C-alpha positions in Angstrom: -1.8 29.8 -5.3 -3.9 30.9 -2.4 -2.2 32.3 0.7 -0.7 29.8 3.1 -3.2 31.1 5.7 -6.2 30.1 3.6 -7.6 26.9 2.0 -5.9 26.5 -1.4 -9.2 25.4 -2.9 -12.0 27.6 -1.4 -9.8 30.4 0.1 -11.6 30.2 3.4 -9.3 30.9 6.4 -9.4 30.5 10.2 -11.4 30.9 12.4 -14.1 30.1 9.8 -12.4 26.8 9.0 -9.6 24.6 10.5 -6.8 24.1 8.1 -4.5 21.0 7.6 -1.5 21.1 5.3 -0.7 18.7 2.4 1.5 15.9 3.7 4.3 16.8 1.4 3.8 20.5 0.8 3.5 22.3 4.2 2.8 25.6 2.5 -0.4 24.3 0.9 -3.4 24.0 3.2 -6.9 22.7 3.0 -10.1 23.0 5.1 -11.1 19.4 4.5 -11.0 16.4 2.3 -13.5 17.7 -0.2 -11.4 20.7 -1.0 -8.2 18.7 -1.1 -9.7 16.3 -3.6 -11.1 19.1 -5.7 -7.8 20.9 -5.8 -5.7 17.8 -6.6 -5.7 18.1 -10.4 -4.0 21.5 -10.1 -1.7 20.6 -7.3 -0.7 17.1 -8.3 2.2 18.0 -10.7 3.8 20.2 -8.1 3.2 17.8 -5.2 4.3 14.5 -6.8 7.1 16.2 -8.6 8.9 17.2 -5.4 10.1 13.6 -4.7 8.7 11.7 -7.6 6.1 9.8 -5.5 3.8 9.7 -2.5 4.0 12.1 0.4 6.2 10.7 3.0 7.4 11.0 6.6 10.7 9.5 7.6 10.9 5.8 6.7 12.2 3.4 9.4 15.3 1.3 8.6 14.7 -1.4 6.1 15.6 -5.0 6.7 19.3 -5.6 6.2 19.0 -9.4 6.1 20.3 -10.8 2.8 18.0 -13.1 0.8 18.7 -16.8 1.0 20.3 -18.5 -2.0 17.1 -20.5 -2.5 14.9 -17.4 -2.7 16.9 -14.5 -4.0 15.0 -14.0 -7.2 13.3 -10.6 -7.8 10.3 -12.4 -9.3 7.3 -14.0 -7.6 6.7 -16.4 -10.4 7.9 -20.0 -10.7 8.5 -22.3 -7.7 10.5 -19.8 -5.6 9.1 -18.6 -2.3 7.9 -15.0 -2.2 9.0 -12.6 -0.9 12.7 -13.2 -0.9 13.3 -11.4 2.4 11.6 -9.2 5.0 9.4 -12.0 6.3 10.0 -15.1 8.4 9.1 -17.3 5.5 7.7 -16.6 2.0 5.0 -18.7 0.2 4.9 -20.5 -3.1 2.5 -19.5 -5.9 1.4 -16.2 -4.2 -0.9 -15.2 -7.0 -2.7 -18.5 -6.9 -3.1 -18.0 -3.2 -4.5 -14.5 -3.8 -7.0 -16.0 -6.2 -8.0 -18.6 -3.6 -8.2 -16.0 -0.8 -5.6 -17.8 1.2 -2.7 -15.4 0.7 -2.5 -14.6 4.5 -3.0 -18.2 5.6 -0.2 -20.5 6.7 2.1 -17.6 7.6 3.8 -16.6 10.8 1.8 -14.3 12.9 4.3 -11.5 12.7 4.3 -11.7 8.9 0.5 -11.4 8.7 0.6 -8.3 10.8 3.4 -6.7 8.6 1.6 -7.6 5.4 -1.7 -6.1 6.5 0.1 -2.9 7.4 1.9 -2.7 4.1 -1.2 -3.5 2.1 -3.0 -0.6 3.8 0.0 1.8 3.4 0.4 1.1 -0.3 -3.3 1.4 -0.9 -3.3 4.8 0.9 -0.4 5.9 -1.3 -2.1 4.7 -4.5 -5.3 6.5 -3.7 -3.4 9.7 -3.1 -1.2 9.5 -6.2 -3.9 8.2 -8.6 -7.1 9.9 -7.3 -5.8 12.7 -5.1 -7.8 11.2 -2.3 -6.4 11.4 1.3 -8.4 10.7 4.4 -8.0 13.5 6.9 -6.7 11.1 9.6 -4.1 9.5 7.2 -0.4 10.5 6.7 -1.4 11.7 3.2 -4.0 13.9 4.8 -1.5 15.5 7.2 -2.0 13.3 10.3 0.9 12.1 12.4 0.1 8.4 11.7 -2.4 6.2 9.8 -3.8 4.3 12.8 -7.4 5.3 12.3 -7.4 4.5 8.7 -5.7 1.2 9.3 -8.3 0.3 11.9 -11.0 1.0 9.3 -9.1 -1.2 6.8 -9.0 -4.1 9.3 -12.6 -3.6 10.0 -13.5 -3.8 6.4 -11.5 -7.0 5.9 -13.2 -8.6 8.9 -16.7 -7.4 7.8 -16.6 -7.8 4.0 -14.0 -10.6 3.4 -13.3 -12.4 6.7 -12.1 -15.5 4.9 -9.0 -13.5 3.7 -7.8 -13.5 7.3 -6.1 -16.6 8.8 -8.3 -18.9 11.0 -6.6 -17.8 14.2 -7.4 -14.1 13.7 -9.5 -12.6 16.5 -9.9 -9.3 18.4 -6.7 -9.8 20.4 -4.7 -10.4 17.2 -6.2 -7.2 15.7 -5.0 -5.3 18.7 -1.5 -6.8 18.4 -1.4 -5.9 14.7 -2.3 -2.3 15.5 0.2 -2.1 18.3 3.0 -3.3 15.9 2.0 -0.5 13.5 2.4 2.1 16.3 5.8 0.8 17.5 8.6 3.2 16.8 11.8 2.5 14.9 10.8 -0.5 12.8 9.7 -1.2 9.3 5.9 -1.8 9.8 5.3 1.8 11.0 1.9 3.5 10.6 3.8 6.7 11.2 5.6 6.5 7.8 4.3 6.3 4.2 5.8 3.9 1.7 6.4 3.8 -2.0 6.6 0.9 -4.4 10.4 1.2 -4.5 10.6 1.0 -0.7 8.6 -2.3 -0.7 10.7 -3.8 -3.5 13.9 -3.1 -1.6 12.5 -4.3 1.7 11.1 -7.6 0.4 13.6 -8.2 -2.4 10.8 -9.0 -4.9 9.9 -6.6 -7.8 6.4 -8.1 -8.0 5.6 -8.0 -4.3 3.9 -4.5 -4.4 1.5 -6.1 -7.0 0.6 -8.8 -4.4 -0.2 -6.2 -1.8 -2.3 -4.2 -4.3 -4.2 -7.3 -5.3 -5.0 -8.2 -1.7 -6.3 -4.6 -1.1 -8.3 -4.9 -4.3 -9.9 -8.0 -2.9 -10.8 -6.1 0.3 -12.3 -3.1 -1.4 -13.7 -4.7 -4.6 -11.8 -2.3 -6.9 -8.4 -0.9 -7.5 -7.4 2.8 -7.3 -7.8 4.8 -10.5 -10.5 2.5 -11.9 -8.0 -0.2 -12.9 -8.3 -4.0 -12.3 -5.7 -6.5 -11.5 -7.7 -9.5 -12.6 -6.0 -9.9 -16.0 -2.6 -9.6 -14.5 -3.4 -12.0 -11.7 -4.6 -14.6 -14.3 -1.3 -14.1 -16.2 0.8 -14.5 -13.1 -1.2 -17.6 -12.0 -0.5 -19.2 -15.4 3.2 -18.5 -15.0 3.2 -20.1 -11.6 1.7 -23.2 -13.1 4.3 -23.3 -15.8 2.1 -22.0 -18.6 4.0 -18.8 -19.6 2.5 -18.5 -23.1 5.9 -17.4 -24.4 6.2 -14.5 -21.9 8.3 -13.8 -18.9 7.2 -11.5 -16.1 10.2 -9.2 -16.8 8.9 -8.6 -20.4 5.5 -7.3 -19.3 4.9 -3.5 -19.1 3.0 -3.7 -15.7 2.3 0.1 -15.6 0.0 -0.1 -18.6 -1.9 -3.1 -17.3 -2.2 -1.7 -13.8 -3.3 1.8 -14.7 0.0 3.6 -14.6 0.5 3.0 -10.9 3.9 4.1 -9.6 
């Protein structure tokens, strides 16, 4: 491994270049995103192996509210509301709503803000874990927070897929959403990375990370690692309509269908 005072990929050192450390391995430094991406195949096993997942900062306290008896299932399928907790109110048939582009519609304002933040945070983690790609101003790239990346994410939603946002969305709501992400000591923090397991625990729904990933895929037009959630979404929609085809969601190996995402 290169000296900690030089880029781990090209070996250049200050003052020729400015170095930033890997979010999870402070001793490994890079002069930029190109070198970090190029070095990822060699660094991935060591980096991901340290905690078994995405680089992280401290994670704010999770919601301690117990799920209600009417929505305590860990599955999004069927007639139950999803997610079971972590929001003011879940929605029915979430995968059907994703397909219609109305997944964020008819939700409480605070819930929309939180879900946009989590869709971005999980997408950033997936891009890092699957493709070794980390934007320089992201947590995965060593920044203190992911505000800049989240602002680009919101801009992309508004420009490419504005109908995904609720009808009441405007510039003031965008600012309020960003402000929530920068508020200290709460779940929806852009100062902390998240993993799939964090999201499952917070929302009480084993399939909720899939919903967040599918929303982000609708925004970007593709999923990390070259995978596609279209087949899984069709399967989940069939289950929501009662046509399970002899399968239950708990019997499906989601990792194979979703490109081995963590």
